[in-house]
N, CA and C of each residue as an Amber inpcrd file, in Angstrom:
protein
   735
  -6.4240000 -47.5440000  30.2700000  -5.1860000 -48.2680000  30.0000000
  -5.5170000 -49.6850000  29.5530000  -4.9100000 -50.0980000  28.4580000
  -5.1160000 -51.4360000  27.9220000  -3.8990000 -52.3060000  28.2460000
  -4.1440000 -53.5020000  28.7460000  -3.0570000 -54.4360000  29.0310000
  -3.2280000 -55.6670000  28.1560000  -2.2250000 -55.9500000  27.3620000
  -2.2210000 -57.1070000  26.4710000  -1.0530000 -58.0000000  26.8800000
  -1.3310000 -59.0170000  27.6670000  -0.2900000 -59.8800000  28.2100000
  -0.3940000 -61.2610000  27.5730000   0.4380000 -61.5080000  26.5610000
   0.4360000 -62.8080000  25.8960000   1.2590000 -63.8460000  26.6520000
   2.0440000 -63.3970000  27.6000000   2.9230000 -64.3010000  28.3440000
   2.2460000 -64.8670000  29.5800000   1.6100000 -64.0020000  30.3530000
   0.9740000 -64.4500000  31.5820000   1.9990000 -64.6350000  32.6860000
   2.3290000 -65.8610000  33.0120000   3.2990000 -66.1330000  34.0660000
   3.8950000 -67.5040000  33.8500000   5.0670000 -67.7000000  34.4280000
   5.7330000 -68.9930000  34.4350000   6.0960000 -69.3100000  35.8770000
   6.3910000 -70.5700000  36.1790000   6.7410000 -70.9070000  37.5600000
   7.9180000 -70.0740000  38.0690000   7.7760000 -69.5780000  39.2830000
   8.8370000 -68.7730000  39.8690000   9.9350000 -69.5920000  40.4940000
   9.7790000 -70.9100000  40.5230000  10.7840000 -71.7890000  41.1020000
  10.7240000 -73.1470000  40.4230000  11.8240000 -73.8690000  40.4910000
  11.9000000 -75.2030000  39.9110000  12.6120000 -76.1380000  40.8710000
  12.2210000 -77.3950000  40.8480000  12.8980000 -78.4190000  41.6320000
  14.0670000 -78.9620000  40.8080000  15.2590000 -78.8830000  41.3630000
  16.4570000 -79.3050000  40.6260000  17.3140000 -80.2060000  41.5140000
  18.1690000 -80.9780000  40.8580000  19.1120000 -81.8260000  41.5870000
  20.4080000 -81.0550000  41.7950000  20.8300000 -80.9570000  43.0310000
  22.0370000 -80.2310000  43.3820000  23.2710000 -81.1130000  43.1580000
  24.4650000 -80.5000000  43.1300000  25.6950000 -81.2970000  42.9310000
  25.8780000 -82.4140000  43.9500000  25.3240000 -82.2300000  45.1730000
  25.4760000 -83.2840000  46.1860000  24.4140000 -84.3750000  46.0570000
  23.5720000 -84.2730000  45.0290000  22.5670000 -85.3000000  44.7800000
  21.2210000 -85.0380000  45.4060000  21.0950000 -84.0030000  46.2270000
  19.8220000 -83.6990000  46.8680000  18.9220000 -82.9040000  45.9310000
  17.6150000 -82.9810000  46.1790000  16.6410000 -82.2080000  45.4180000
  16.3220000 -80.9290000  46.1810000  16.4060000 -79.7930000  45.5090000
  16.0940000 -78.5110000  46.1290000  15.2020000 -77.6920000  45.1970000
  14.4230000 -76.8000000  45.7790000  13.6070000 -75.8780000  44.9890000
  14.3370000 -74.5510000  44.9050000  14.6280000 -74.1200000  43.6940000
  15.3890000 -72.8940000  43.4680000  14.5410000 -71.8780000  42.7160000
  14.7620000 -70.5960000  43.0250000  14.0640000 -69.5200000  42.3200000
  14.5280000 -69.4470000  40.8760000  13.6320000 -69.0520000  39.9900000
  13.9410000 -68.9280000  38.5640000  14.1730000 -67.4730000  38.2000000
  15.1740000 -67.2160000  37.3710000  15.4600000 -65.8680000  36.8790000
  14.8860000 -65.7100000  35.4680000  14.2530000 -64.5710000  35.2490000
  13.6670000 -64.2600000  33.9420000  14.1120000 -62.8610000  33.5480000
  14.6660000 -62.7110000  32.3560000  15.1290000 -61.4080000  31.8810000
  14.1540000 -60.8530000  30.8530000  13.8510000 -59.5720000  30.9550000
  12.9450000 -58.9210000  30.0060000  13.3820000 -57.4850000  29.7850000
  13.0720000 -56.9780000  28.6040000  13.3560000 -55.5860000  28.2730000
  12.0610000 -54.7890000  28.3620000  12.1210000 -53.6300000  28.9910000
  10.9810000 -52.7120000  29.0450000  11.2420000 -51.5930000  28.0640000
  10.3320000 -51.4260000  27.1070000  10.4190000 -50.3540000  26.1280000
   9.3280000 -49.3400000  26.4180000   9.6610000 -48.0640000  26.3320000
   8.6950000 -46.9940000  26.5310000   8.6210000 -46.1850000  25.2360000
   7.4350000 -46.1510000  24.6450000   7.2650000 -45.5060000  23.3270000
   8.2820000 -46.0490000  22.3260000   8.4780000 -47.3560000  22.3620000
   9.4010000 -48.0910000  21.4820000  10.8690000 -47.7960000  21.7710000
  11.1610000 -47.0830000  22.8250000  12.5430000 -46.7660000  23.1920000
  12.9880000 -47.6920000  24.3190000  14.1210000 -48.4080000  24.1700000
  14.6060000 -49.2450000  25.2700000  14.8140000 -48.4130000  26.5310000
  14.2540000 -48.8760000  27.6280000  14.3060000 -48.0920000  28.8600000
  14.9570000 -48.8540000  30.0090000  14.4940000 -50.0800000  30.2680000
  15.0250000 -50.8670000  31.3760000  15.2210000 -52.3100000  30.9370000
  16.1900000 -52.9520000  31.5380000  16.3170000 -54.3990000  31.4520000
  16.1230000 -54.9220000  32.8600000  15.1670000 -55.8320000  33.0310000
  14.8650000 -56.3430000  34.3620000  15.1530000 -57.8380000  34.4270000
  15.6570000 -58.2610000  35.5560000  15.8250000 -59.6770000  35.8520000
  14.9420000 -59.9480000  37.0520000  13.9510000 -60.8170000  36.8680000
  12.8660000 -60.9230000  37.8410000  12.3170000 -62.3330000  37.8700000
  11.3820000 -62.5750000  38.7730000  10.6160000 -63.8080000  38.6960000
   9.5720000 -63.6280000  37.5860000   9.2540000 -64.6910000  36.8360000
   8.4340000 -64.5520000  35.6190000   6.9400000 -64.4790000  35.8680000
   6.5060000 -63.4360000  36.5680000   5.0800000 -63.2190000  36.8050000
   4.8530000 -61.7340000  37.0300000   3.6130000 -61.2840000  36.8010000
   3.2240000 -59.8820000  36.9950000   4.1390000 -58.9260000  36.2210000
   4.4370000 -59.2750000  34.9740000   5.3390000 -58.4310000  34.1880000
   4.7250000 -57.0710000  33.8410000   3.4340000 -56.9820000  33.4630000
   2.8740000 -55.6460000  33.2220000   2.9130000 -54.7810000  34.4790000
   2.6190000 -55.3920000  35.6200000   2.6260000 -54.6380000  36.8770000
   4.0300000 -54.1900000  37.2370000   5.0140000 -55.0400000  36.9850000
   6.3970000 -54.6660000  37.2440000   6.7950000 -53.4510000  36.4150000
   6.4300000 -53.4550000  35.1240000   6.7760000 -52.3360000  34.2550000
   6.0980000 -51.0510000  34.7020000   4.8120000 -51.1310000  35.0200000
   4.0820000 -49.9290000  35.4480000   4.6450000 -49.3860000  36.7570000
   4.8800000 -50.2810000  37.7150000   5.4410000 -49.8360000  38.9800000
   6.8120000 -49.2220000  38.8100000   7.6410000 -49.8140000  37.9460000
   8.9810000 -49.2800000  37.7100000   8.9180000 -47.8700000  37.1140000
   8.0160000 -47.6630000  36.1600000   7.9140000 -46.3370000  35.5400000
   7.4800000 -45.2810000  36.5530000   6.5650000 -45.6540000  37.4540000
   6.1020000 -44.6810000  38.4500000   7.1740000 -44.4010000  39.4940000
   7.7800000 -45.4510000  40.0290000   8.7230000 -45.2460000  41.1270000
  10.0700000 -44.7140000  40.6720000  10.3210000 -44.7360000  39.3650000
  11.5430000 -44.1310000  38.8460000  11.2870000 -42.7570000  38.2320000
  10.0300000 -42.2920000  38.2610000   9.7320000 -40.9470000  37.8150000
   9.4470000 -40.7740000  36.3400000   9.3270000 -41.8650000  35.5930000
   9.0220000 -41.7490000  34.1610000   7.5700000 -41.3430000  33.9500000
   6.6770000 -41.7600000  34.8460000   5.2880000 -41.3170000  34.8290000
   4.9230000 -40.8870000  36.2430000   3.8350000 -40.1320000  36.3450000
   3.3620000 -39.7110000  37.6650000   1.9760000 -40.2660000  37.9890000
   1.3120000 -40.8770000  36.9900000  -0.0260000 -41.4300000  37.2150000
  -0.3170000 -42.4800000  36.1480000  -1.2220000 -43.3960000  36.4670000
  -1.5620000 -44.4800000  35.5420000  -2.2190000 -43.9710000  34.2730000
  -2.9320000 -42.8410000  34.3500000  -3.6450000 -42.3640000  33.1670000
  -2.7120000 -41.8200000  32.0850000  -1.4140000 -41.7610000  32.3570000
  -0.4550000 -41.3890000  31.3180000  -0.1700000 -42.5560000  30.3790000
  -0.5680000 -43.7640000  30.7720000  -0.2570000 -44.9730000  30.0130000
  -1.4480000 -45.3610000  29.1450000  -1.1890000 -45.5230000  27.8630000
  -2.2340000 -45.9420000  26.9360000  -2.3170000 -47.4590000  26.8400000
  -1.1490000 -48.1260000  26.7800000  -1.1620000 -49.5780000  26.5740000
   0.1130000 -50.1930000  27.1320000  -0.0410000 -51.4080000  27.6980000
   1.1040000 -52.2320000  28.0970000   0.9500000 -53.5700000  27.3960000
   1.9650000 -53.9830000  26.6590000   1.9000000 -55.2380000  25.9150000
   3.1250000 -56.0870000  26.2500000   2.8640000 -57.3610000  26.5730000
   3.9370000 -58.3060000  26.8570000   3.9150000 -59.3780000  25.7770000
   5.0640000 -59.6510000  25.1670000   5.1230000 -60.6330000  24.0930000
   4.9230000 -62.0390000  24.6490000   4.6980000 -63.0010000  23.7600000
   4.3550000 -64.3640000  24.1620000   5.4700000 -65.0280000  24.9620000
   6.7130000 -64.6390000  24.7160000   7.8420000 -65.2200000  25.4390000
   8.1700000 -64.4530000  26.7180000   7.4990000 -63.3310000  26.9310000
   7.7690000 -62.5280000  28.1110000   9.0970000 -61.8110000  28.0800000
   9.6920000 -61.6890000  26.8930000  11.0130000 -61.0770000  26.7780000
  10.9510000 -59.5780000  26.5370000   9.7880000 -59.0960000  26.0860000
   9.6440000 -57.6670000  25.7920000   8.3440000 -57.1510000  26.3810000
   8.4580000 -56.0740000  27.1600000   7.2960000 -55.4040000  27.7370000
   7.2500000 -54.0110000  27.1280000   6.2710000 -53.7630000  26.2790000
   6.1770000 -52.4880000  25.5690000   5.1240000 -51.6060000  26.2280000
   5.5330000 -50.4200000  26.6260000   4.6300000 -49.4600000  27.2530000
   4.4720000 -48.2670000  26.3240000   3.2350000 -47.9970000  25.9480000
   2.9500000 -46.8430000  25.1020000   2.3030000 -45.7630000  25.9550000
   2.9380000 -44.5980000  26.0200000   2.3960000 -43.4880000  26.7910000
   1.4860000 -42.6250000  25.9270000   0.6810000 -41.8100000  26.5580000
  -0.2060000 -40.8950000  25.8430000   0.5110000 -39.6010000  25.4680000
   1.7800000 -39.5150000  25.7850000   2.5560000 -38.3130000  25.4800000
   3.9600000 -38.7290000  25.0720000   4.6520000 -37.8940000  24.3060000
   6.0360000 -38.2330000  23.9430000   6.9410000 -38.1850000  25.1610000
   8.0230000 -38.9290000  25.0860000   8.9770000 -39.0030000  26.1900000
  10.3330000 -38.5350000  25.6850000  10.7920000 -37.4000000  26.1920000
  12.1040000 -36.8950000  25.8120000  13.1580000 -37.6950000  26.5540000
  14.1670000 -38.1710000  25.8100000  15.2150000 -38.9780000  26.4300000
  16.5700000 -38.3600000  26.1390000  17.5230000 -38.6770000  26.9710000
  18.8780000 -38.1780000  26.7760000  19.4180000 -38.6900000  25.4540000
  20.1720000 -37.8480000  24.7480000  20.6910000 -38.2450000  23.4460000
  21.6630000 -39.4060000  23.5780000  22.4680000 -39.3810000  24.6140000
  23.4120000 -40.4640000  24.8450000  23.1140000 -41.0550000  26.2150000
  22.2610000 -42.0400000  26.2130000  21.8410000 -42.6420000  27.4760000
  22.8940000 -43.6200000  27.9490000  23.2570000 -43.5170000  29.2050000
  24.2220000 -44.4320000  29.7750000  23.5390000 -45.6420000  30.3750000
  24.3280000 -46.5130000  30.9330000  23.8110000 -47.6830000  31.6180000
  24.2210000 -47.6000000  33.0790000  23.2930000 -47.9280000  33.9480000
  23.6090000 -47.9740000  35.3660000  22.9100000 -49.1620000  35.9900000
  23.4500000 -49.6340000  37.0740000  22.8640000 -50.7570000  37.7870000
  22.2520000 -50.2170000  39.0700000  20.8980000 -50.0250000  39.1120000
  20.2710000 -49.4210000  40.2770000  20.0100000 -50.3880000  41.4100000
  20.2200000 -51.6760000  41.1930000  19.8620000 -52.6640000  42.2100000
  21.0340000 -53.5900000  42.4680000  21.3190000 -53.8200000  43.7470000
  22.3690000 -54.7740000  44.0910000  21.8200000 -56.1870000  44.1530000
  20.5040000 -56.3450000  43.9960000  19.8740000 -57.6520000  44.1800000
  19.8570000 -58.4750000  42.9030000  19.7690000 -57.8240000  41.7560000
  19.6220000 -58.5370000  40.5020000  20.4970000 -57.8690000  39.4530000
  20.3450000 -58.3160000  38.2140000  21.1320000 -57.7690000  37.1130000
  20.3370000 -56.7030000  36.3670000  19.4920000 -55.9530000  37.0750000
  18.6880000 -54.9110000  36.4520000  19.5710000 -53.8180000  35.8810000
  19.1350000 -53.2530000  34.7390000  19.8530000 -52.1490000  34.1190000
  18.8670000 -51.0590000  33.7230000  19.2550000 -49.8010000  33.9450000
  18.5390000 -48.6730000  33.3740000  19.2460000 -48.3300000  32.0790000
  18.5420000 -48.4540000  30.9500000  19.1670000 -48.2790000  29.6530000
  19.0860000 -46.8460000  29.1460000  18.1480000 -46.0840000  29.6410000
  18.0000000 -44.7020000  29.2030000  17.3090000 -43.9300000  30.3050000
  17.4240000 -42.6220000  30.2780000  16.7760000 -41.8010000  31.2880000
  16.1210000 -40.6020000  30.6230000  14.9770000 -40.1790000  31.1140000
  14.3700000 -38.9670000  30.5810000  15.2710000 -37.7670000  30.8530000
  15.1400000 -36.7520000  30.0250000  15.9290000 -35.5440000  30.2260000
  15.5320000 -34.8730000  31.5270000  14.2350000 -34.8270000  31.7720000
  13.7560000 -34.1390000  32.9690000  12.8510000 -35.0690000  33.7710000
  13.3000000 -35.4310000  34.9430000  12.4470000 -36.1740000  35.8650000
  11.7550000 -35.1750000  36.7760000  10.4870000 -35.3860000  37.0910000
   9.8140000 -34.4640000  38.0070000  10.4780000 -34.5170000  39.3740000
  10.5430000 -33.3980000  40.0700000  11.1560000 -33.4010000  41.4010000
  10.3080000 -34.2120000  42.3760000  10.9470000 -34.7070000  43.4120000
  10.2040000 -35.3980000  44.4540000   9.2490000 -34.4280000  45.1240000
   8.0980000 -34.9350000  45.5230000   7.0860000 -34.1130000  46.1940000
   6.7340000 -34.7480000  47.5230000   6.3560000 -33.9590000  48.5050000
   5.9490000 -34.5130000  49.8060000   4.8160000 -35.5130000  49.6370000
   4.8550000 -36.5690000  50.4220000   3.8150000 -37.5940000  50.3390000
   2.6000000 -37.1740000  51.1600000   1.4300000 -37.7230000  50.8520000
   0.2330000 -37.3960000  51.6400000   0.4150000 -37.8040000  53.0990000
  -0.1110000 -36.9960000  53.9910000  -0.0300000 -37.3030000  55.4170000
  -1.2860000 -38.0480000  55.8510000  -1.0930000 -39.1730000  56.5090000
  -2.2080000 -40.0040000  56.9390000  -1.8300000 -40.7020000  58.2450000
  -2.7670000 -40.7890000  59.1530000  -2.5280000 -41.5080000  60.3930000
  -2.4560000 -43.0050000  60.1020000  -1.3990000 -43.6330000  60.5700000
  -1.2090000 -45.0680000  60.3350000  -1.3930000 -45.8070000  61.6580000
  -2.5320000 -46.4700000  61.8530000  -2.7500000 -47.1950000  63.1170000
  -1.7020000 -48.2750000  63.3320000  -1.2790000 -48.4410000  64.5650000
  -0.2780000 -49.4610000  64.8880000  -0.7560000 -50.8530000  64.5040000
  -2.0650000 -51.0850000  64.5570000  -2.5920000 -52.4060000  64.2270000
  -2.3430000 -52.7320000  62.7580000  -2.3280000 -51.7130000  61.8810000
  -2.0210000 -51.9600000  60.4760000  -0.5920000 -52.4470000  60.3210000
   0.3130000 -51.7580000  60.9960000   1.7250000 -52.1260000  60.9030000
   1.9420000 -53.5220000  61.4660000   1.2820000 -53.8290000  62.5570000
   1.4100000 -55.1600000  63.1550000   0.8630000 -56.2440000  62.2300000
  -0.2470000 -55.9360000  61.5420000  -0.8260000 -56.9130000  60.6110000
   0.1370000 -57.2140000  59.4710000   0.8080000 -56.1700000  58.9730000
   1.7960000 -56.3620000  57.9120000   2.9720000 -57.1880000  58.4120000
   3.4470000 -56.8810000  59.6040000   4.5830000 -57.6140000  60.1600000
   4.2330000 -59.0840000  60.3830000   3.0210000 -59.3420000  60.8570000
   2.5870000 -60.7240000  61.0770000   2.5310000 -61.4930000  59.7550000
   1.9790000 -60.8490000  58.7230000   1.8660000 -61.5010000  57.4120000
   3.2410000 -61.7560000  56.8150000   4.1480000 -60.7800000  56.9670000
   5.4900000 -60.9690000  56.4330000   6.2280000 -62.0440000  57.2150000
   5.9760000 -62.1090000  58.5190000   6.6350000 -63.1150000  59.3310000
   6.2470000 -64.5330000  58.9740000   5.0540000 -64.6990000  58.4480000
   4.6070000 -66.0330000  58.0420000   5.3020000 -66.4990000  56.7690000
   5.8170000 -65.5420000  55.9960000   6.5000000 -65.8910000  54.7640000
   5.5340000 -66.1360000  53.6240000   5.8910000 -65.6930000  52.4280000
   5.0660000 -65.9150000  51.2470000   5.4900000 -67.2070000  50.5640000
   4.6460000 -67.7470000  49.6700000   4.8970000 -69.0920000  49.1220000
   6.2700000 -69.2750000  48.4770000   6.6860000 -68.3330000  47.6360000
   7.9570000 -68.5000000  46.9350000   9.1320000 -68.4200000  47.9130000
   9.0070000 -67.5590000  48.9060000  10.0710000 -67.4800000  49.9050000
  10.1420000 -68.7640000  50.7300000   8.9860000 -69.2670000  51.1240000
   8.9760000 -70.5000000  51.9160000   9.5950000 -71.6540000  51.1340000
   9.4200000 -71.6430000  49.8090000   9.9410000 -72.7330000  48.9890000
  11.4350000 -72.5950000  48.7180000  11.9070000 -71.3520000  48.5870000
  13.2930000 -71.1480000  48.1390000  14.1920000 -70.4400000  49.1390000
  13.6080000 -69.6170000  50.0160000  14.3790000 -68.7670000  50.9380000
  15.3810000 -67.9030000  50.1650000  14.9780000 -67.4670000  48.9630000
  15.9150000 -66.7320000  48.1110000  15.2650000 -65.5610000  47.3800000
  14.1160000 -65.0740000  47.8770000  13.4500000 -63.9550000  47.2090000
  13.0260000 -62.9260000  48.2520000  12.6920000 -61.7350000  47.7450000
  12.1540000 -60.6650000  48.5790000  10.6390000 -60.5960000  48.4050000
  10.0020000 -59.9190000  49.3530000   8.5450000 -59.7840000  49.3300000
   8.1570000 -58.3380000  49.5670000   6.9760000 -57.9680000  49.0770000
   6.4120000 -56.6540000  49.3480000   4.9030000 -56.8050000  49.4960000
   4.3730000 -56.2440000  50.5640000   2.9390000 -56.2550000  50.8120000
   2.3920000 -54.8480000  50.6590000   1.1690000 -54.7390000  50.1580000
   0.5010000 -53.4490000  50.0640000  -0.8110000 -53.5260000  50.8200000
  -1.0000000 -52.6260000  51.7470000  -2.1820000 -52.5960000  52.6070000
  -2.9610000 -51.3070000  52.3930000  -4.2920000 -51.4420000  52.4150000
  -5.1810000 -50.2760000  52.3780000  -6.3290000 -50.5030000  53.3560000
  -6.5910000 -49.5100000  54.1710000  -7.6930000 -49.5620000  55.1430000
  -7.6340000 -50.8190000  56.0070000  -6.4360000 -51.1980000  56.3830000
  -6.2670000 -52.3310000  57.2710000  -6.2830000 -53.6890000  56.6050000
  -6.4720000 -53.7310000  55.2830000  -6.5360000 -54.9990000  54.5530000
  -5.3620000 -55.1100000  53.5930000  -4.6940000 -56.2580000  53.6090000
  -3.5920000 -56.4940000  52.6770000  -4.1820000 -56.8510000  51.3120000
  -3.9030000 -56.0170000  50.3160000  -4.4550000 -56.2280000  48.9810000
  -3.5510000 -57.0720000  48.0910000  -2.2420000 -56.8570000  48.1860000
  -1.3110000 -57.5360000  47.2850000  -0.1270000 -58.0670000  48.0730000
   0.3130000 -59.2610000  47.6700000   1.4850000 -59.9070000  48.2560000
   2.3780000 -60.3060000  47.0910000   3.4240000 -59.5620000  46.8720000
   4.2660000 -59.7500000  45.6950000   5.6530000 -60.2350000  46.0950000
   6.1990000 -61.1320000  45.2820000   7.5310000 -61.6660000  45.5280000
   8.3870000 -61.5100000  44.2820000   9.6900000 -61.3880000  44.4960000
  10.6050000 -61.2750000  43.3640000  12.0280000 -61.4990000  43.8520000
  12.9280000 -61.6770000  42.9060000  14.3350000 -61.8570000  43.2340000
  14.9000000 -60.6520000  43.9810000  14.4820000 -59.4620000  43.5850000
  15.0000000 -58.2350000  44.1770000  13.9290000 -57.4500000  44.9100000
  14.3500000 -56.7210000  45.9420000  13.3870000 -55.9470000  46.7200000
  12.7980000 -54.8060000  45.9000000  13.5790000 -54.2410000  44.9710000
  13.0610000 -53.1770000  44.1110000  11.9390000 -53.7020000  43.2280000
  12.1630000 -54.8780000  42.6200000  11.1450000 -55.4760000  41.7620000
   9.8760000 -55.8020000  42.5330000  10.0310000 -56.3540000  43.7300000
   8.8540000 -56.7270000  44.5190000   8.0160000 -55.4980000  44.8470000
   8.6770000 -54.3990000  45.2280000   7.9450000 -53.1650000  45.5080000
   7.2650000 -52.6420000  44.2530000   7.9790000 -52.6690000  43.1250000
   7.3930000 -52.1810000  41.8800000   6.1760000 -53.0120000  41.4690000
   6.2230000 -54.3100000  41.6980000   5.0710000 -55.1560000  41.3610000
   3.8630000 -54.7910000  42.2120000   4.0810000 -54.5610000  43.5020000
   2.9600000 -54.1960000  44.3760000   2.3640000 -52.8610000  43.9610000
   3.2280000 -51.8930000  43.6450000   2.7520000 -50.5860000  43.1890000
   2.0220000 -50.7260000  41.8590000   2.5680000 -51.5460000  40.9530000
   1.9230000 -51.7570000  39.6570000   0.5720000 -52.4180000  39.7720000
   0.4180000 -53.3310000  40.7230000  -0.9000000 -53.9500000  40.9520000
  -1.9250000 -52.8860000  41.3270000  -1.5140000 -51.9710000  42.1980000
  -2.4260000 -50.8920000  42.5970000  -2.7860000 -50.0110000  41.4090000
  -1.8090000 -49.7160000  40.5510000  -2.0660000 -48.8700000  39.3880000
  -3.0560000 -49.5320000  38.4320000  -2.9000000 -50.8250000  38.1930000
  -3.7720000 -51.4920000  37.2240000  -5.2100000 -51.5910000  37.7260000
  -5.4110000 -51.5800000  39.0340000  -6.7560000 -51.7320000  39.5840000
  -7.3060000 -50.4310000  40.1480000  -6.6020000 -49.3380000  39.9260000
  -7.1100000 -48.0390000  40.3490000  -7.1360000 -47.8250000  41.8470000
  -6.2880000 -48.5260000  42.5820000  -6.2250000 -48.3550000  44.0350000
  -5.4390000 -47.0840000  44.3470000  -5.9860000 -46.1530000  45.1270000
  -5.2780000 -44.9020000  45.4310000  -4.0840000 -45.1550000  46.3510000
  -2.8870000 -44.9730000  45.8240000  -1.6820000 -45.2380000  46.5970000
  -1.5440000 -44.3030000  47.7930000  -2.1790000 -43.1420000  47.7250000
  -2.1160000 -42.1920000  48.8380000  -2.7830000 -42.7410000  50.0930000
  -3.5340000 -43.8380000  49.9450000  -4.2120000 -44.4540000  51.0890000
  -3.5790000 -45.7780000  51.4880000  -2.3960000 -46.0690000  50.9470000
  -1.7960000 -47.3870000  51.1240000  -0.5050000 -47.3270000  51.9410000
  -0.1460000 -48.4800000  52.4750000   1.1070000 -48.6720000  53.1930000
   1.8400000 -49.8350000  52.5410000   3.1610000 -49.6890000  52.3660000
   3.9820000 -50.7490000  51.7990000   4.8490000 -51.3850000  52.8740000
   5.0440000 -52.6960000  52.7890000   5.9750000 -53.4070000  53.6660000
   6.9800000 -54.1190000  52.7780000   8.2570000 -53.8170000  52.9380000
   9.3040000 -54.4710000  52.1720000  10.1210000 -55.3860000  53.0610000
  10.5050000 -56.5320000  52.5190000  11.3190000 -57.4730000  53.2830000
  12.7950000 -57.1000000  53.2450000  13.1420000 -56.1380000  52.3850000
  14.5450000 -55.8270000  52.1930000  15.0300000 -54.6170000  52.9660000
  16.3020000 -54.2910000  52.7460000  16.8980000 -53.1170000  53.3640000
  16.2080000 -51.8500000  52.8490000  16.4240000 -50.7470000  53.5630000
  15.7710000 -49.4780000  53.1950000  16.8350000 -48.3940000  52.9900000
  17.6100000 -48.4990000  51.9210000  18.5250000 -47.4100000  51.5830000
  17.7650000 -46.3010000  50.8650000  18.5040000 -45.3010000  50.4050000
  17.8860000 -44.1210000  49.8040000  17.0210000 -44.4770000  48.5960000
  17.4790000 -45.4010000  47.7600000  16.7140000 -45.6720000  46.5370000
  15.3490000 -46.2920000  46.8380000  15.2440000 -47.0720000  47.9060000
  13.9430000 -47.6300000  48.2680000  13.0230000 -46.5560000  48.8430000
  13.5770000 -45.6540000  49.6290000  12.7700000 -44.5460000  50.1510000
  12.3060000 -43.6580000  49.0050000  13.1830000 -43.4100000  48.0530000
  12.8110000 -42.5770000  46.9050000  11.6760000 -43.2260000  46.1200000
  11.7230000 -44.5540000  45.9480000  10.6440000 -45.2500000  45.2490000
   9.3110000 -45.0650000  45.9700000   9.3230000 -45.2010000  47.2850000
   8.0850000 -45.0410000  48.0560000   7.5520000 -43.6230000  47.9400000
   8.4510000 -42.6370000  47.9450000   8.0310000 -41.2400000  47.8110000
   7.4070000 -41.0160000  46.4380000   8.0480000 -41.5190000  45.3900000
   7.4890000 -41.3520000  44.0410000   6.1690000 -42.0950000  43.8870000
   6.0110000 -43.1960000  44.6020000   4.7310000 -43.9140000  44.5610000
   3.6300000 -43.1240000  45.2470000   4.0080000 -42.2340000  46.1570000
   3.0090000 -41.4130000  46.8370000   2.3320000 -42.0950000  47.9950000
   2.9860000 -43.1150000  48.5770000   2.4160000 -43.7550000  49.7560000
   2.8190000 -42.9660000  50.9940000   1.9920000 -42.9310000  52.0210000
   2.3370000 -42.1700000  53.2240000   3.2940000 -42.8900000  54.1510000
   3.4560000 -44.2260000  54.0000000   4.2920000 -44.9570000  54.9500000
   4.9440000 -46.1700000  54.2890000   6.1480000 -46.4730000  54.7650000
   6.8940000 -47.6450000  54.3270000   7.3450000 -48.3990000  55.5780000
   7.0630000 -49.7010000  55.6140000   7.4190000 -50.5420000  56.7510000
   8.4800000 -51.5390000  56.2950000   9.4330000 -51.8380000  57.1690000
  10.4620000 -52.8190000  56.8450000  10.8610000 -53.5660000  58.1060000
  11.4420000 -54.7200000  57.9170000  12.0030000 -55.4560000  59.0520000
  13.4820000 -55.1320000  59.2290000  14.0250000 -54.2690000  58.3490000
  15.4310000 -53.8810000  58.4190000  15.5520000 -52.3920000  58.7130000
  16.6520000 -52.0080000  59.3140000  16.8680000 -50.6170000  59.6750000
  17.2100000 -49.7780000  58.4520000  16.8070000 -48.4930000  58.4300000
  17.1810000 -47.6000000  57.3390000  18.6180000 -47.1150000  57.5150000
  19.1370000 -46.4580000  56.5020000  20.4230000 -45.7780000  56.6210000
  20.1850000 -44.3540000  57.1150000  21.2700000 -43.6810000  57.4940000
  21.1500000 -42.2810000  57.9200000  20.5260000 -41.4480000  56.8160000
  21.0110000 -41.6430000  55.5870000  20.5380000 -40.8260000  54.4660000
  19.0880000 -41.1360000  54.1000000  18.6930000 -42.3970000  54.1840000
  17.2990000 -42.7320000  53.8480000  16.3460000 -42.1720000  54.8920000
  16.7580000 -42.1680000  56.1530000  15.9280000 -41.5800000  57.2020000
  15.7650000 -40.0840000  56.9870000  16.8450000 -39.4090000  56.6080000
  16.7880000 -37.9680000  56.3480000  15.8820000 -37.6660000  55.1610000
  15.9780000 -38.4840000  54.1030000  15.1400000 -38.2600000  52.9270000
  13.6720000 -38.4730000  53.2660000  13.3740000 -39.5200000  54.0240000
  11.9910000 -39.7820000  54.4210000  11.4320000 -38.6210000  55.2390000
  12.2130000 -38.1110000  56.1620000  11.7500000 -36.9890000  56.9830000
  11.5300000 -35.7430000  56.1380000  12.3850000 -35.5200000  55.1530000
  12.2650000 -34.3340000  54.3110000  10.9460000 -34.3230000  53.5390000
  10.4970000 -35.5080000  53.0930000   9.2980000 -35.5710000  52.2580000
   8.0840000 -36.1480000  52.9900000   8.1950000 -36.2980000  54.2870000
   7.0400000 -36.6920000  55.0900000   6.6870000 -38.1570000  55.0560000
   7.5810000 -39.0190000  54.5500000   7.3090000 -40.4490000  54.5100000
   7.5520000 -41.0510000  55.8920000   6.5490000 -41.7360000  56.4210000
   6.7000000 -42.3930000  57.7130000   7.4040000 -43.7300000  57.5190000
   8.4470000 -43.9570000  58.3060000   9.1550000 -45.2340000  58.2740000
   8.8850000 -45.9920000  59.5610000   8.5060000 -47.2580000  59.4210000
   8.2800000 -48.1260000  60.5690000   9.1830000 -49.3450000  60.4550000
   9.8050000 -49.7250000  61.5360000  10.6330000 -50.9260000  61.5740000
   9.9230000 -51.9540000  62.4510000   9.5970000 -53.0990000  61.8690000
   8.9110000 -54.1530000  62.5940000   9.5900000 -55.4930000  62.2960000
  10.1880000 -56.0780000  63.3050000  10.7510000 -57.4140000  63.1590000
   9.6320000 -58.4440000  63.2180000   9.8170000 -59.5570000  62.5120000
   8.8080000 -60.6160000  62.5620000   8.7750000 -61.2160000  63.9690000
   7.5920000 -61.6500000  64.3760000   7.4340000 -62.1820000  65.7240000
   7.7560000 -63.6710000  65.7780000
């Protein structure tokens, strides 16, 4: 897989003067279009960093791809407004693609959908030591840099073999998870050996993302819904709830 990122990253927050005259640090919103085989696929509103990873993670967790080796190239334009993903195979899309808003956190849009998404599959079963979960909870409790500065973003941590590999932040919990998954894809980290920790709620769509990513466990500081718990149990995804200490 070739990654051509002409944009890189921009500051995720800016210091601004508020109407009351005080100086505050606020999170920055960045909008970009994700194209797959030159076909508009997603519009994302995110923090302006890790755009290739966000696109790769989004394609995997939404079922457009099942593995990194399906991707030939990811290219981000100099302004970061277009993320082009070229697959090694054609992508059949619905003739009349609708628009839907899959995230309540940001202004993300799904612009098109494949005709056939692969069905969900059971996740790999792996023993998750309690010390791993505690390490994730401790790290999340300390807060990541952008959250500490703005208190207005979500975070996602990815752990493998007891070590936290990636700490990703974004405006939305879906984006943060996709960035962490995309980081693993770009570096060849086997997701079947990883655990994710999300700072956000765990409804069905977040559980579905974790299942499509193929991780054995998802940790959160928030409680799941009835339906997300049922879905996790159906596909063998372990859910852990850990409040920060």
